[in-house]
N, C-alpha and C positions, 0 to 999 in steps of 0.2 A: 504493500500500500504506500502510495506516494502522496505527499501533501504539496501540491504544486502552486496553488493559488491562495492569495491572502484574503480569504473570505472572512466576513464577520456574520454573525447570526442576528437576525431581527427577533427580539424577544416579544412575543405576543402576550396579551392578558391571559393570566392563568399559567404562565410558564413555570412559576415556582409553587404551584399547587401540588399537594401530595394526596395519595389515596388515604393514608392514615395520618391525620393531623393531630393525633393525641400527643400529650407531652413526651418528648424524646426520652426524658428520664425514666418514664414507665417502660418504653420499648426496650431500652438498653439496661434495665435494672439487673437482669440476669447476665452475669459475665459469659462471654463466648470465648473459651480458650481454644480457638481454632484459627487456622490461617485461611484467608479468603481468596487466595490464589495459590496455585500449585508450586512445587519446588522449582521448576524451570522458570516460571515468571518471577519468583522471589529472587533467584540468582540475577536476573536482569535488573530488578530494582536495586539490588545491592551494588551491581556494577555501575549503575547510574550514580549512586551516592558516592562510590569510589572515585568516579570521574569528576563530579561537579562540586562536591563539598570540600572545603579546605581543611586539611588536617590541623589539629590544634585549635579549631574554631569553636564558637558557641553555636549550637544547633538546636532548632526547635522542631520537634515532631508534633505537627498539628493534627488534631483528631486521632490521637495516638491510642494504642491499646496495649496488649501484653507483649508484643514483639514490634521492633522497629526496623529490622532488616538492614541495619548499618553494618559495614564491613568490620569484622572483629579485629583485624590487624591494624586498623587505623585508630589512633588516639585523638579524641576531641577534648577540648578543655572542659566543655560542659554540654550535656544533652538534656534538654528540658522537654517533658511531655505534657500536652494538654489534651484531655479527652473527657469522656462522659461517664465512665465506669471506674470507680476507685479501686475495685478489686483487680481489674485488668491492669490498670496502671501500676499498682503496687507489685505486680508480678514481673514487670518489665525490667530485666536486669541491665539493659543498656541506658536506662534513664538515671541521671543523677538527682533529678527532682521532678515533681509532677504536680498538676493541679486539675481538679474537676471543673469543667466550664462548658456550658451549653451555648455554642456559637449561634444557634438559631434564636435564642432569647437575647443574647448579648454579644454582638459581633466585635465589640471592643476587646482588645487583648490586654492582660494585666502586666505589660512589660514596658520598659523604657524605650525612648527613641533610639534607633540604631544600636540595639542591644545584641543582635544576632548576626552571625556570618552565613547562615543558610537556614532554609525552612524546607521540610519535606511533608508532603501530603500524599499518603498512599491509599489508593482505592477507596476514597471517602468523600471527595469533593461533591459527588452527585447528591449528597444529602443536605447540602446547604441551601437554605431558602433566601439568604442574603449574601451571596458569594462576593459580590463586588465590594460590599462594605468590609468583609473579612479580608479581601485582598488589599484594600486600601490600608487596613491596619498592618498587613505584612509589609507594605511599602514604608510604613512609619518605623517599624521595629527592626527592619533589616538595614545593614550598612550599605553604602553605595557600592554597586557592583556585585552584591551578594546574590546567590541564586535561590530561586524557589523551584522545587522539583515536584511536579504533580504527576502521579501515575494513576492509570485506571485500566480495568479489564472489562470483560463482558458480564461480570457477576455483580449483583447488588441485592439489597433488600428492596424489592420493587414497591412495597407499600410506603416506604420512607423516602424513596428517590423522587426528585422533582419531575414534573411533567415534561419539561424541556429535555431532560436527560433521557427519559424513557422513550420519547418520540424521535430520538436521534439515532443514527447509525454509529458504530464505533468510530468510523472515520470522521463524521461530522461532530462528534463530541469534542474532538481536538479543537475545532473551530469555535465551539461554544466556549471552551475554556479560554481560548485566545481572545474572544469577545469580552469576557469578564476582565481579563488582564488589561486590555486596552481601555475599558471603561474605568478601571481603577486609576489609571493615569500615571502609575509609578514605574512601569516596567518597559524594558527594551530587550532587544535580541531574543525575541520569542521564537523558540524552536518547537516544531511539532514532529514527533517521531513515532514510527511503528517499530517497536523493539521486540516484537513477538518471537519467541523461540520456534524452532521447526515443528515441535509437537507440544501439545498441552494448551494451557490457557494463553490467550493473546495478552499482550502487554503494550500499552501505549504511554507515551510521556509527553508532557508539555513543560519545557524549561524556560525560565525567563530570568533576567537580572534587573536589579533595581537601578534606576537612572542615577 
């Protein structure tokens, strides 16, 4: 799959509606100690982190859970997790610190300006109902030139994913994310990638840097 044209997506009314609009805290109350992509796709995610995240940096794992897929051989100064289930976050051995935070209620992030050297969002952006506001916050808390690495596959909790995501193909979801990043206004060098391994789950990535 090749991303040749610089499309943007026109978001129609209802784009951020979900089948299940009950509180996210209720849906995610029971921890899920599973991986949501298979080992081949996980290796691709880890390789992307190895390539784009600066060793020795302060890294934010946004919408984190009990695994972060960071390369074990690379040392980061600090890895911070923000997610919605405290039991999952407490099990994540790659996190130095973590906090419970529902981005759909409060897209503002509890971090200082230019605090982080990189942000990762793994197979979870599809659940945000205010994604542009969240990405604006990432533009605030990331240092100039720092990367945000957004990965996704073809799996999701359909009742919690937004309508715009469910109605898009895997290919067009990259353009949806690109649209969010452009609307947020902080990002440059937006790369759209099909990183899918030869077999197993597909894996796509959108990588951008802060202006």
